[in-house]
C-alpha positions as CSV (number, residue, x, y, z in Angstrom):
1,M,5.7,-20.1,18.3
2,G,3.2,-17.4,17.9
3,K,2.9,-15.0,15.0
4,L,3.3,-11.2,15.2
5,F,3.5,-10.0,11.5
6,G,0.3,-9.8,9.5
7,T,0.0,-9.1,5.8
8,N,1.7,-5.8,6.2
9,G,3.7,-5.3,9.4
10,V,2.7,-5.6,13.0
11,R,-0.5,-3.9,14.1
12,G,-2.8,-3.6,17.1
13,I,-4.9,-1.4,19.2
14,F,-2.6,1.1,21.1
15,G,-2.7,0.6,24.8
16,K,-4.2,-2.9,24.5
17,D,-2.5,-5.6,22.4
18,F,-0.1,-3.0,21.0
19,N,1.1,-1.6,24.4
20,L,4.4,0.0,25.4
21,E,5.9,-3.2,26.8
22,F,5.1,-5.1,23.6
23,I,6.5,-2.3,21.4
24,N,9.7,-2.3,23.5
25,D,10.2,-6.1,23.2
26,L,9.3,-6.1,19.5
27,V,11.8,-3.3,18.6
28,T,14.4,-4.9,20.8
29,S,13.9,-8.1,18.7
30,I,14.1,-6.0,15.5
31,A,17.3,-4.4,16.7
32,N,18.8,-7.8,17.5
33,H,17.9,-8.9,14.0
34,F,19.7,-6.0,12.4
35,G,22.6,-6.5,14.9
36,S,24.3,-3.1,14.4
37,G,24.3,0.1,12.4
38,K,21.9,3.1,12.1
39,I,18.1,2.8,11.7
40,L,15.9,5.5,10.2
41,V,12.6,6.0,12.0
42,G,9.5,7.7,10.7
43,F,5.8,7.9,11.8
44,D,2.4,8.8,10.4
45,G,-0.1,11.2,11.9
46,R,-1.8,8.9,14.4
47,H,-2.1,10.3,18.0
48,S,0.0,7.5,19.5
49,S,2.8,7.8,17.0
50,R,5.0,10.3,18.8
51,T,4.8,8.3,22.0
52,I,5.7,5.1,20.1
53,E,8.6,6.9,18.5
54,K,10.2,7.5,21.9
55,I,9.9,3.8,22.8
56,V,11.3,2.8,19.4
57,S,14.3,5.2,19.8
58,A,15.0,4.0,23.4
59,A,14.8,0.3,22.5
60,L,17.2,0.8,19.5
61,N,19.7,2.8,21.5
62,Y,19.6,0.3,24.4
63,S,20.3,-2.4,21.9
64,G,23.4,-0.6,20.7
65,L,21.9,0.8,17.4
66,D,21.9,4.4,16.4
67,C,18.4,5.9,15.7
68,H,17.9,8.7,13.2
69,L,14.5,10.4,13.4
70,A,12.8,11.5,10.2
71,G,9.7,12.7,11.9
72,L,6.2,12.7,10.4
73,I,6.5,11.4,6.8
74,P,4.7,9.0,4.4
75,T,5.8,5.4,4.4
76,P,7.3,5.4,0.9
77,C,9.4,8.5,1.9
78,L,10.8,6.5,4.8
79,E,11.5,3.5,2.5
80,Y,13.2,5.6,-0.2
81,A,15.3,7.5,2.3
82,T,16.4,4.2,4.1
83,K,18.0,3.0,0.9
84,N,19.2,6.2,-0.7
85,L,20.5,7.9,2.5
86,E,22.4,4.7,3.2
87,Y,20.7,3.4,6.4
88,D,21.0,-0.2,7.6
89,G,17.3,-0.4,8.1
90,G,14.1,1.5,8.8
91,I,11.1,1.4,11.1
92,M,7.9,3.1,10.1
93,I,5.3,3.6,12.8
94,T,1.9,3.3,11.1
95,A,-1.2,1.3,10.9
96,S,-1.9,2.4,7.3
97,H,-5.6,2.3,6.7
98,N,-6.7,0.9,10.0
99,P,-9.1,2.9,12.3
100,P,-7.6,5.6,14.6
101,E,-7.2,3.4,17.7
102,Y,-4.7,1.2,15.9
103,N,-1.0,1.7,15.3
104,G,1.8,-0.6,14.1
105,I,5.3,-1.0,12.9
106,K,6.6,-1.8,9.4
107,V,10.3,-2.9,9.2
108,V,12.3,-1.8,6.2
109,D,15.6,-3.4,5.0
110,S,18.6,-1.5,3.8
111,D,17.4,-1.9,0.2
112,G,14.4,0.3,1.0
113,V,11.9,-2.5,0.8
114,E,10.0,-4.1,3.7
115,I,11.8,-7.1,5.1
116,S,11.0,-10.6,3.7
117,R,8.6,-13.1,5.2
118,E,11.7,-15.1,6.2
119,D,13.1,-12.2,8.1
120,E,9.8,-11.6,9.8
121,K,10.0,-15.2,11.1
122,K,13.5,-14.6,12.4
123,I,12.3,-11.6,14.3
124,E,9.4,-13.5,15.7
125,E,11.7,-16.3,16.9
126,I,13.9,-13.7,18.7
127,Y,10.8,-12.1,20.2
128,F,9.3,-15.3,21.6
129,K,12.6,-16.7,22.9
130,K,13.6,-13.4,24.4
131,N,17.2,-14.2,23.7
132,W,18.3,-10.7,23.3
133,K,22.0,-9.9,23.1
134,K,23.6,-7.6,25.7
135,Q,25.4,-4.6,24.2
136,S,28.5,-3.0,25.8
137,K,27.7,0.4,24.3
138,F,24.4,2.3,23.8
139,G,23.5,3.8,20.5
140,I,22.7,7.5,20.0
141,T,19.6,9.3,18.6
142,K,19.9,12.1,15.9
143,N,17.5,13.9,13.6
144,E,17.3,13.3,9.9
145,D,16.0,16.3,7.9
146,R,17.0,15.2,4.3
147,A,14.3,12.6,3.7
148,I,11.4,14.6,2.4
149,Q,13.3,16.7,-0.2
150,A,15.3,13.7,-1.3
151,Y,12.1,11.8,-1.9
152,I,10.4,14.6,-3.8
153,N,13.5,15.1,-6.0
154,A,13.7,11.4,-6.8
155,I,10.1,11.3,-7.9
156,K,10.6,14.3,-10.2
157,S,13.6,12.7,-11.7
158,H,11.4,9.9,-13.2
159,V,8.9,12.2,-15.0
160,D,9.0,15.0,-17.6
161,V,8.9,18.0,-15.3
162,A,9.1,20.5,-18.1
163,K,6.2,18.9,-20.0
164,I,4.0,18.6,-16.9
165,T,4.7,22.2,-15.9
166,S,3.9,23.5,-19.4
167,K,0.5,21.8,-19.4
168,K,-0.5,23.6,-16.2
169,L,-2.6,20.6,-15.1
170,K,-5.3,20.9,-12.6
171,I,-5.5,18.3,-9.9
172,A,-7.9,17.6,-7.0
173,I,-6.4,15.9,-4.0
174,D,-8.1,14.3,-1.0
175,L,-5.2,13.9,1.5
176,G,-7.5,12.0,4.0
177,N,-5.9,13.9,7.0
178,G,-2.9,11.6,6.3
179,A,0.9,11.7,5.9
180,Q,1.0,12.6,2.2
181,A,0.0,16.1,3.2
182,I,3.7,16.5,4.1
183,T,4.9,15.7,0.5
184,A,2.2,15.5,-2.1
185,M,1.2,19.2,-2.0
186,N,4.9,20.3,-2.4
187,L,5.4,17.8,-5.2
188,C,2.4,19.2,-7.1
189,Q,3.6,22.8,-6.7
190,E,7.1,21.9,-7.9
191,L,5.4,20.2,-11.0
192,G,3.5,23.5,-11.7
193,C,0.1,22.1,-11.1
194,Q,-3.0,24.0,-9.9
195,V,-4.1,22.2,-6.8
196,F,-7.5,21.9,-5.2
197,S,-7.4,20.0,-1.9
198,I,-9.6,18.7,0.9
199,N,-8.8,17.0,4.2
200,E,-5.3,18.7,4.2
201,K,-4.9,18.9,8.0
202,I,-3.0,15.9,9.5
203,D,-5.3,14.4,12.2
204,G,-5.0,11.0,13.8
205,D,-8.8,10.8,14.1
206,F,-9.1,11.0,10.3
207,P,-12.2,13.1,10.6
208,G,-12.6,13.9,6.9
209,R,-13.5,10.5,5.4
210,G,-11.5,7.9,7.3
211,S,-8.0,6.6,6.7
212,E,-8.9,4.3,3.8
213,P,-10.0,5.7,0.5
214,T,-13.0,3.7,-0.8
215,P,-15.5,4.5,-3.6
216,Q,-18.1,5.0,-0.8
217,N,-16.3,7.8,1.0
218,L,-14.8,9.7,-1.9
219,Y,-17.9,11.7,-2.9
220,E,-16.2,14.9,-1.8
221,L,-13.3,14.2,-4.2
222,T,-15.8,13.6,-7.0
223,S,-17.5,16.9,-6.3
224,L,-14.1,18.7,-6.1
225,V,-13.1,17.3,-9.6
226,K,-16.5,18.3,-11.1
227,N,-16.8,21.7,-9.6
228,N,-13.2,22.8,-10.6
229,Q,-13.1,20.8,-13.8
230,T,-9.7,19.3,-12.9
231,D,-7.8,16.9,-15.1
232,V,-7.6,14.2,-12.4
233,G,-8.5,13.5,-8.8
234,I,-6.4,11.4,-6.3
235,A,-7.0,10.2,-2.8
236,F,-4.4,8.8,-0.4
237,D,-4.6,6.4,2.5
238,G,-3.3,7.1,6.0
239,D,0.4,6.5,5.5
240,G,0.5,7.6,1.8
241,D,1.6,4.5,0.1
242,R,-1.7,3.8,-1.7
243,S,-3.8,6.0,-4.0
244,I,-7.2,5.9,-5.6
245,L,-7.8,7.9,-8.8
246,C,-10.8,9.8,-10.0
247,D,-11.1,10.7,-13.7
248,N,-12.0,14.1,-15.1
249,E,-15.7,13.3,-15.1
250,G,-15.7,12.4,-11.4
251,K,-15.7,8.6,-11.7
252,I,-13.8,6.8,-9.0
253,L,-11.5,4.1,-10.5
254,T,-10.8,0.7,-9.1
255,G,-7.2,0.0,-8.1
256,D,-7.1,-2.5,-11.0
257,S,-8.3,0.1,-13.6
258,S,-5.7,2.7,-12.6
259,A,-3.0,0.1,-12.5
260,I,-3.9,-1.2,-16.0
261,L,-3.8,2.4,-17.3
262,L,-0.3,3.0,-15.9
263,C,0.9,-0.4,-16.9
264,K,0.0,0.2,-20.6
265,Y,1.7,3.6,-20.5
266,I,4.9,2.3,-18.9
267,L,5.1,-0.9,-20.9
268,E,4.8,0.9,-24.2
269,K,8.1,2.6,-23.3
270,N,9.6,-0.5,-21.7
271,P,8.6,-3.6,-23.7
272,E,9.6,-7.1,-22.7
273,S,9.2,-6.3,-19.0
274,T,7.9,-8.1,-15.9
275,V,4.8,-7.1,-14.0
276,I,4.1,-8.5,-10.5
277,T,0.7,-8.6,-9.0
278,C,-1.4,-10.6,-6.5
279,L,-3.9,-13.4,-7.0
280,N,-6.8,-11.1,-6.2
281,S,-6.1,-8.6,-9.1
282,G,-8.2,-8.8,-12.2
283,N,-7.3,-10.8,-15.3
284,T,-7.1,-7.8,-17.7
285,I,-3.4,-7.3,-17.0
286,E,-2.6,-10.5,-18.9
287,K,-4.2,-8.9,-22.0
288,I,-2.2,-5.7,-21.6
289,V,1.2,-7.3,-21.1
290,S,0.8,-9.5,-24.2
291,E,0.9,-6.3,-26.4
292,T,4.5,-5.6,-25.4
293,N,5.8,-9.2,-25.0
294,S,5.9,-8.7,-21.3
295,V,5.0,-11.2,-18.6
296,V,2.8,-11.3,-15.4
297,I,3.9,-13.1,-12.2
298,R,1.2,-13.6,-9.5
299,T,1.9,-13.7,-5.8
300,K,0.0,-14.1,-2.6
301,V,-1.9,-11.0,-1.4
302,G,0.3,-8.4,0.4
303,S,2.7,-5.6,-0.6
304,V,5.6,-7.5,0.9
305,E,4.9,-10.5,-1.4
306,V,4.8,-8.2,-4.5
307,S,7.7,-6.0,-3.5
308,R,10.0,-8.9,-2.6
309,R,9.2,-10.7,-5.9
310,M,9.8,-7.4,-7.8
311,V,13.3,-7.3,-6.3
312,K,14.0,-10.9,-7.2
313,E,12.7,-10.5,-10.8
314,N,14.1,-6.9,-11.2
315,A,10.5,-6.0,-12.2
316,I,9.7,-2.4,-13.2
317,I,6.0,-2.6,-12.3
318,G,4.0,-4.1,-9.4
319,F,0.5,-3.5,-8.2
320,E,-2.3,-4.5,-5.9
321,E,-6.0,-4.1,-6.5
322,N,-6.3,-1.8,-3.5
323,G,-4.6,1.2,-5.1
324,G,-1.0,0.1,-4.3
325,F,1.1,0.8,-7.4
326,M,4.9,0.2,-7.4
327,Y,7.3,1.7,-9.9
328,G,10.4,-0.3,-9.6
329,I,12.6,2.2,-11.4
330,H,12.0,4.5,-8.4
331,N,11.6,1.9,-5.6
332,H,10.0,-1.6,-5.4
333,V,7.3,-0.4,-3.0
334,R,3.8,1.1,-3.0
335,D,4.0,4.8,-3.4
336,G,1.0,7.2,-3.6
337,A,3.0,10.3,-4.6
338,M,5.1,8.4,-7.3
339,T,1.8,7.1,-8.7
340,M,0.4,10.6,-8.8
341,A,3.4,11.9,-10.7
342,L,3.2,9.1,-13.2
343,V,-0.5,9.9,-13.9
344,L,0.5,13.6,-14.4
345,D,3.3,12.5,-16.8
346,L,0.8,10.4,-18.7
347,L,-1.6,13.3,-19.0
348,A,1.1,15.7,-20.0
349,N,2.2,13.5,-22.8
350,S,-1.3,13.0,-24.3
351,E,-3.8,15.1,-26.0
352,N,-6.6,13.0,-24.5
353,T,-8.4,13.4,-21.2
354,L,-8.1,10.7,-18.5
355,T,-11.6,9.6,-19.3
356,E,-10.7,9.2,-23.0
357,K,-7.5,7.3,-22.1
358,L,-9.5,4.9,-20.0
359,R,-11.6,4.0,-23.0
360,S,-8.4,2.6,-24.7
361,I,-8.0,-0.2,-22.1
362,P,-10.2,-3.3,-21.7
363,T,-13.2,-2.8,-19.3
364,S,-12.6,-4.5,-16.0
365,F,-15.5,-5.6,-13.8
366,T,-14.1,-6.2,-10.3
367,T,-15.3,-5.6,-6.8
368,K,-14.6,-6.5,-3.2
369,D,-16.3,-6.5,0.2
370,K,-15.6,-7.6,3.8
371,I,-17.4,-9.3,6.7
372,S,-16.5,-9.1,10.3
373,C,-15.0,-12.5,11.2
374,S,-12.4,-14.0,13.5
375,N,-9.4,-15.7,12.0
376,D,-10.6,-19.1,13.2
377,D,-14.1,-18.6,11.7
378,A,-12.4,-17.5,8.4
379,K,-10.6,-20.9,8.3
380,I,-14.0,-22.6,8.8
381,V,-15.5,-20.7,5.9
382,I,-12.6,-21.6,3.6
383,S,-12.8,-25.2,4.6
384,H,-16.5,-25.4,3.8
385,L,-16.0,-23.8,0.4
386,L,-13.1,-26.1,-0.4
387,D,-15.4,-29.1,0.2
388,N,-17.7,-27.7,-2.5
389,F,-14.9,-26.6,-4.8
390,P,-12.0,-29.0,-4.3
391,D,-10.0,-27.9,-7.3
392,S,-9.7,-24.3,-6.1
393,D,-6.4,-22.5,-5.5
394,T,-5.7,-22.4,-1.8
395,S,-2.3,-20.8,-1.8
396,D,-3.8,-17.7,-0.1
397,G,-7.3,-18.3,1.3
398,I,-9.4,-19.8,-1.5
399,K,-9.8,-18.6,-5.1
400,I,-12.7,-20.3,-6.9
401,T,-12.3,-20.0,-10.7
402,L,-15.6,-20.5,-12.5
403,D,-14.3,-19.8,-16.0
404,N,-11.7,-17.5,-17.7
405,Q,-13.7,-14.4,-16.8
406,N,-15.5,-15.2,-13.6
407,W,-13.8,-15.9,-10.2
408,V,-14.3,-15.3,-6.5
409,M,-11.5,-15.2,-3.9
410,I,-12.0,-15.3,-0.1
411,R,-9.2,-14.8,2.4
412,P,-8.8,-13.7,6.1
413,S,-7.4,-10.2,6.4
414,G,-3.8,-10.0,7.8
415,T,-4.5,-6.6,9.3
416,E,-8.0,-6.7,10.7
417,P,-10.5,-9.3,12.2
418,I,-12.4,-9.6,8.9
419,I,-12.8,-11.9,5.9
420,R,-12.3,-10.2,2.5
421,I,-14.2,-11.2,-0.6
422,Y,-13.0,-10.3,-4.1
423,A,-14.6,-11.1,-7.4
424,E,-14.3,-10.5,-11.2
425,S,-16.9,-11.1,-13.9
426,D,-17.5,-10.3,-17.6
427,N,-20.2,-7.7,-16.9
428,Q,-21.6,-5.7,-14.1
429,K,-24.8,-7.7,-13.7
430,N,-23.0,-11.0,-13.4
431,L,-20.5,-9.4,-11.0
432,D,-23.3,-8.2,-8.7
433,H,-24.9,-11.6,-8.8
434,L,-21.7,-13.4,-8.1
435,M,-20.8,-11.1,-5.2
436,H,-24.3,-11.5,-3.7
437,E,-24.2,-15.3,-4.0
438,Y,-20.9,-15.7,-2.3
439,T,-21.5,-13.1,0.4
440,E,-24.7,-15.0,1.3
441,K,-22.8,-18.3,1.3
442,I,-20.2,-17.0,3.7
443,K,-22.8,-15.5,6.1
444,S,-24.7,-18.8,6.0
445,I,-21.5,-20.7,7.0
446,L,-20.8,-18.2,9.8
447,A,-24.3,-18.5,11.2
448,R,-24.1,-22.3,11.7
């Protein structure tokens, strides 16, 4: 049996491998998996999303399920509404941070979290066998207009709105021409913030700086923070479930650094808690949780892995190194707007600037890179490295641990034809050397 789902949903190039026939068959299989009920459907700002919405709606209705259209919304808004507006499931049409020509589908269970790996396999089995059940009655399609405000209200319920409003915080936002433009601006206004924004217009070409916020393409955000002396800067990805922070001096933070900062803040108020994170996140989190008698559980890479483990452990925090932060008290999923609100809450309850707050946490030296590479070639790279480092962790690609503070992890992407390289070291010089050494090793293997 083939495989459809990657690290985070099903994705492909619209009109090619992700064509209308494939989408119809995939959604019919998803509908057969759910069996009955009503499904909430949302989409991001990609040019193909509205066309795909029509196919999704038709396939659900033909399969006997009702389809409720939430329209253009961020992924975490769709996930929250699926659970709290009592839907039997949700479908988000998005390719997250992938280039404009891509699109995809994320499937959400009734608990507001992406379906498990086991359920993904069940849908794949239905798809490849094409053993779809015939329905005696078609479903209907309606509009759902409550999702956005329900989502914003829920986020506000988890922070001190009065305190944030009284501080009159200034925030710089890079919306990346993405879906958080629908909600993040309204949320900031309802929290009494003065907002300076760029790339506000939703555009499926992502003309501002691309759909993925990276340190290399956030120089405009840095300038916005400095020029307006804002308290914080934040950039969202295409579907709004991830966020990258910029401190008040214009420094772009790694996903690990911002997660550590929020973990410390939340765990001080919720000791003896559980934090879920991936194998490719830095080791600093272990130091932070020890201060509050909390524990860390590591998973394979992927928000589905973290989210589903959070549900199982009833964890209040989960995070990925890519800027995906999960506040379980709100929902066990990555949520860029919820993360922004937590940062504003942290600042409102402190006399220190964000830069000063960052000095209170251990310094983390982490980095990542990627190399174009087919999935088959990625397997060859990992096999060669395993020959040289036979004691490495191979539960997700290969993680080569050199000592307590130095490691390298290599894994094939589950969303793009690339191989990803992650590393951590005890100082910047060693980190640069480590990354250069293993990048060259990988290129050498690929050149054979």
